[in-house]
Residue, then its C-alpha position, 0 to 999 in steps of 0.5 A: x246838536x247832541x249834548x252828550x258823548x255816549x256809550x253802552x257798556x253791556x254786562x257790567x254793574x255800576x261799581x265796575x263801570x264807575x271804577x273803569x271810568x275813573x281810571x280811564x278818565x285819569x289816563x286822559x288827564x281828568x280828575x274826578x272832583x265831585x260825585x253825586x249819588x242821585x239814586x241815594x239822594x232821591x231816596x233820602x230827599x223824596x223817598x223815591x226809588x230809581x236805578x243807579x245813577x251817578x254824576x262824576x264831575x271831571x276836570x282836566x286842570x290844564x284845559x280849565x286853566x286855559x278856559x278860565x284865562x280866556x273867559x273867567x266866568x266859564x267856571x260856572x259851567x265846570x267841571x265836565x259832568x260824566x254820568x253813569x246810569x244803570x239801564x236795562x242790559x248794563x250801564x250807560x256812560x254819557x259825558x257832556x260835550x263841552x262844545x255844546x255847553x259852551x255855545x252860550x258864550x261867544x268866544x271862538x278861542x273858548x270854542x277851540x278849547x272846548x273842542x279839545x276837551x270834547x276830543x279827550x272826553x270822547x276818547x276816554x268814554x270810548x276806552x271805558 
């Protein structure tokens, strides 16, 4: 099973895709709670150069509340990460597939919620 939902965006820079991703995620009910600039972190901590790479921690509060109500420790697996990475020809957007990430928890109700979140994320990634 694939563990990410992917889309390649050609001819755009990371800042443009970042802005589009945040707006589109918001349009689909997600807020960005966290942001990690991996490129800057690797440069600062390891003095290593790498292409632009950002991790956006996206959360749909309604779905998160529902999941936590079903399985209180699921918060260890939240939020849903969306990565933006500079590749040859553009920017690749990859969102975690919540169904794949929740396989470690054997709970059919949680799997159903994860399926709804996956559908929302897939629509958001396609719309960026």
